[in-house]
C-alpha positions, 0 to 999 in steps of 0.5 A: 430439418437441414436448416435446423443446424444452421439455426443452432449455429446462428443462436450460438454466434449470437450468445457468444457475441453478447457474452463478448459484448458484456466482457468488453463492457465489464473491462471498459468500465473497470478501466474507466473506474480505476483511471477516475479513482487514481485521478481523484485521489491525486488530489483529494484526501483519502477518506478510507481504504478497503483494508480500514473497512476490512479491520473495522468489520472484523473488530465489530464482529469480534468479542473485543471491546475496542472497535474504534478506527483510528485515522486522520489524514495529514498533509505531507507538510504536517508529517515529520520528514523523519518518517518519510525518510524512515519509510524510504530507507526501510521499505523502498530504498530505490523509491525515487529511481524506479517506476513502481517495481523493484525488479532486483528486489523481486528477483531476490525475493523469488531466490529467497523464497525457494529456499526458505519457508518464511516468505519475503515480499519485494513490494515497493511503496507505490505497489503498497499504495495501490494494494492498501488503497484499492484492493483487498489483502491476499497473495493470489495472482488475480490480486497481483495482476490488479496491484500491478495495473493500479501501480502503474496508473499511480506512477503515471498520474501522481508525483513521487511526493504524492505517493509517499504522502498517501502511504504515510497516511494509509499505512497500517501501523497497529490494530485499528490504527492507520497512518502517521497521525494516529500511530503518533498519537497512539504510541508516543502521545504526539503528533505526526508532525513532531515525530522524532527519528527514533519514533518514526523508526519505530513505527516503520520498524512494525510495518511488516506485521503491525498487528503483532508488533508494537512500536511503543513497546518494541520487542527485541526484534523490533528494536533490532529493526529500528536501529538498523532503519536509523542506520540506513537513514544515516546512510542516505544523508538523513532527511536532506535526501527528501529534496531529490523529490522536488527535482 
């Protein structure tokens, strides 16, 4: 009977060892898969995102008749520079300077959210690409941790031009509408390459809540945001600012 406790200890040790081995395999597998995913999309056009699949599924199971997903990938050169500078001026003014995280904006958001019921985010363009491309919607700490991981990988592997190219293509711009080309066709009957500054600013203005806001039929609030974005673009010096990405 004296050997019985020793046998139990040995069994427990073996179980813990197996559990740790499996946990290590899961972690290693995730790291490998995430690195490969980021490297693949460094060059490959994005065929779809998790958010697109979620929106499509929601539409199919809803009572609405229109369930068509509008999305067409376009290369950076086939998207108007007006949209590129509008998105930087509105969404992430330090885009070319930071390494995926705007710490000052994060501090301001934390202070604002302590005092206000209206939550303010501080996600950079890179963080939004990481979230929209690889993750699910939500505000949990677990998702935020994954978002930070993918943000770092993207900043390491991709150029700023590639990050912006992907963002302009996969950003949600309306109900079942994603990216510059789909937004240009749906809202303005034109192409992404021909978007004017006014149209680009309108598309950018609805990004905080594209399911409720409409770029083609802007509310007073959206119009106000649009005018603000155009002023910010002017302060940046217009589309000439984009040449800084090539330095």
